[in-house]
C-alpha positions, -999 to +999 in steps of 0.1 A: +630+381-178+625+385-220+624+351-237+645+338-262+636+304-281+661+277-280+662+243-288+649+232-253+618+257-251+589+239-239+553+258-242+549+280-217+522+268-188+494+284-204+458+270-205+463+270-247+493+243-238+476+221-214+444+226-237+462+213-270+446+189-291+476+178-312+509+168-294+536+171-322+569+150-321+592+179-332+621+168-357+652+187-356+668+197-385+702+178-390+723+183-422+718+199-455+680+201-469+670+216-502+636+236-514+620+262-531+611+280-502+622+282-466+603+296-439+619+311-407+591+310-378+566+285-377+538+309-364+511+321-383+527+343-404+549+319-418+523+289-418+498+314-438+525+321-463+536+282-467+503+267-467+494+296-496+528+283-511+524+244-507+487+246-521+507+258-557+533+228-554+563+247-544+586+227-517+585+247-490+604+242-454+601+256-425+624+262-394+614+270-362+635+275-330+613+261-305+580+245-316+549+249-340+528+285-324+553+286-296+553+328-297+526+347-299+505+328-321+497+301-296+493+324-264+472+351-275+436+364-269+424+340-293+407+371-308+395+372-347+399+413-348+397+428-381+421+457-388+454+469-382+466+488-352+465+520-370+430+530-380+422+538-415+418+576-408+452+574-395+462+557-428+448+582-450+464+611-429+494+599-431+500+581-465+470+591-487+434+585-495+446+558-525+464+539-496+437+544-470+412+526-499+445+498-505+440+492-469+401+495-465+400+467-491+417+440-477+409+447-439+387+417-435+407+391-454+429+380-427+394+362-412+385+350-440+415+330-449+412+316-411+376+311-415+381+291-448+414+270-437+396+259-404+367+246-428+390+232-457+413+211-437+388+205-409+406+223-378+392+219-343+401+253-323+365+261-311+361+289-336+329+309-331+314+342-347+313+376-332+332+402-314+323+433-294+341+461-288+328+476-253+328+518-247+334+531-208+323+565-221+300+584-243+334+598-259+343+560-265+308+556-283+314+586-305+348+570-316+325+537-322+303+558-347+327+573-365+345+536-370+311+520-381+304+550-407+346+549-416+344+507-425+312+512-442+327+536-465+349+510-471+321+487-480+327+467-446+291+467-431+292+442-405+291+464-378+264+472-352+261+497-325+248+490-291+237+509-265+237+504-228+207+483-225+218+463-258+253+456-246+242+440-212+224+412-234+258+402-242+278+410-214+269+404-179+284+436-164+270+475-157+303+487-164+300+497-204+282+528-215+279+508-248+295+489-275+296+479-314+295+444-324+317+431-354+296+400-369+325+392-391+349+388-363+355+363-339+372+339-317+394+306-308+417+284-296+447+302-311+472+272-301+451+252-319+444+268-347+481+273-355+483+233-351+461+223-372+476+248-401+509+229-395+491+196-402+475+210-430+507+222-444+524+190-434+492+173-455+501+193-487+537+177-485+556+206-465+584+201-435+586+214-406+618+212-385+614+226-347+639+228-322+663+244-348+673+277-339+686+297-366+720+312-367+723+330-398+708+338-432+730+341-460+722+350-497+738+354-528+731+352-566+710+319-566+692+319-536+697+316-494+709+296-469+694+293-438+717+278-410+712+265-377+734+248-351+730+212-365+723+217-402+712+242-430+685+247-457+691+259-492+667+275-507+659+301-538+641+325-514+636+328-474+606+343-456+617+358-423+585+350-399+601+352-365+582+389-352+587+394-318+611+363-312+634+365-344+663+382-315+690+389-336+694+364-362+693+390-392+706+420-377+689+445-405+655+441-391+660+442-351+658+479-347+624+478-367+602+462-344+603+466-303+588+430-284+562+440-258+544+417-232+508+412-228+494+390-203+467+365-203+450+343-171+422+315-175+400+312-145+392+275-133+360+258-149+327+284-136+303+257-150+280+263-182+253+284-164+279+310-148+302+315-179+268+320-200+258+348-173+287+363-180+288+362-215+250+350-227+260+352-267+295+339-267+311+364-282+343+377-276+351+414-260+378+438-261+375+475-245+379+505-263+405+524-243+444+528-253+455+501-228+429+478-231+411+445-217+400+416-236+384+385-228+361+356-243+352+322-225+368+287-237+353+260-247+351+246-214+336+274-197+363+298-182+367+331-188+404+342-205+406+377-193+440+396-211+453+431-211+482+451-198+517+458-218+551+452-208+573+478-234+606+458-242+593+424-238+597+416-201+572+396-179+559+411-148+566+388-120+527+382-109+506+381-140+476+374-120+478+402-094+484+425-126+454+410-141+429+406-114+416+440-106+405+445-141+388+414-141+370+425-112+358+457-119+340+440-152+326+408-130+331+417-093+308+385-096+342+366-100+360+378-069+366+348-051+369+324-083+402+310-089+428+317-114+442+282-130+465+295-154+483+330-161+513+334-188+527+363-208+540+365-241+556+392-266+540+411-296+558+429-322+551+463-322+564+490-349+566+528-341+537+537-367+516+506-358+511+497-391+525+459-401+562+460-419+567+440-453+600+439-472+631+425-487+665+421-480+684+421-512+670+396-538+662+366-519+645+374-485+614+385-476+604+396-442+570+404-422+563+417-390+548+441-367+515+437-364+514+457-331+488+439-312+466+427-340+484+394-354+457+371-353+442+386-389+473+409-397+498+378-398+470+358-421+467+385-443+506+394-444+516+355-452+490+353-480+509+383-492+545+372-491+533+343-511+520+366-534+554+379-539+570+351-541+548+338-571+559+372-589+526+390-582+541+421-564+511+445-566+502+440-527+536+437-512+549+467-531+523+486-521+533+477-480+564+479-489+568+515-501+554+526-470+579+543-446+589+524-412+603+548-386+624+538-360+619+538-321+630+576-307+658+564-279+672+535-300+676+503-293+688+511-253+662+539-244+626+528-270+612+511-239+613+539-217+604+565-242+574+540-253+565+538-217+559+572-206+538+575-240+513+549-226+514+564-190+502+593-207+475+574-228+464+552-196+462+587-174+437+598-205+418+564-202+414+573-163+405+611-167+381+603-198+399+621-220 
């Protein structure tokens, strides 16, 4: 079943929830509260915008249906991967060279925001540098070479190509043809990052109301009103950052994105020696197939392995059964290893695979649709939202002007349509086309 956060939503039984280092005492919104800005959704997008605005002295209130980081921000693969889902050459082809140059100039900014805030606010989230794109075929290697050259043309020179013998020094597996390191990428404990950012925001004077599902968002000439079951926030501006878990709270946004679930699992602790034999340099990995796998080591030497998609945001009946064959293919030495945790979570897919920023009327802004690249994208777009609220519309308007494309088949058949497309690309992956 697809999930809808509500006032009784506890964290899903993931490894991240079990190992979080901050246990909050949620405060429910009751009665009327006033603020300069009300942020709907206490995930990365909302937290990024809220911190940026609180640092500038704004009175900011956040309203969250469940708890901080309950959605994708607290369940994802924990990989700090630069770039958008749509590649720079795709953006250039669709929107022109000027837009591609603009996007190319900010693709590493989201990671920079994370690194800066972890250091500035002393957030304990096991942050490590370096991520690897792994190639199965010579065709994949050609794609990585082209990506390195393209990013270098936009001033990004952090990518190091690896041949078959070199990637073996980073990944204890024989399945890959080669790969590429992004030295500016990395990985961390995603829920602890979200919880640490929430603490930083509150330290700046911000207020977070949890277990307070929003029922509607209204606006008039003087501001916006965010209503919950037991209270309301009256603010000059509202930022909608619910992403895949917004539901139908803002009907104008419902058709713009589709929830898509992805699955993860964490093995039992492997011990330092055994874990280091899998990933000797401690970098995270994702392969370059259309339906990709991604994995990394946790601080307590587990392998966290993810992959797969289910369009429409439903959960598979058995996450481990879905992921285990892929993990065993990469690391056959783990076939007898126990899996301690297996979970699922939704991200918001836009049809163009480009995140969407926009404005509803005068006083409501939104950001969503990171399409599987939300860890860095959400931090970047949260900052851009904050710029718009402060009156600097330059970067916001560039993204807001990009056309959004509805999913073929409408809300009723969009999942089926996307599943057919996914099947086709998965077939191409298997055939090496």
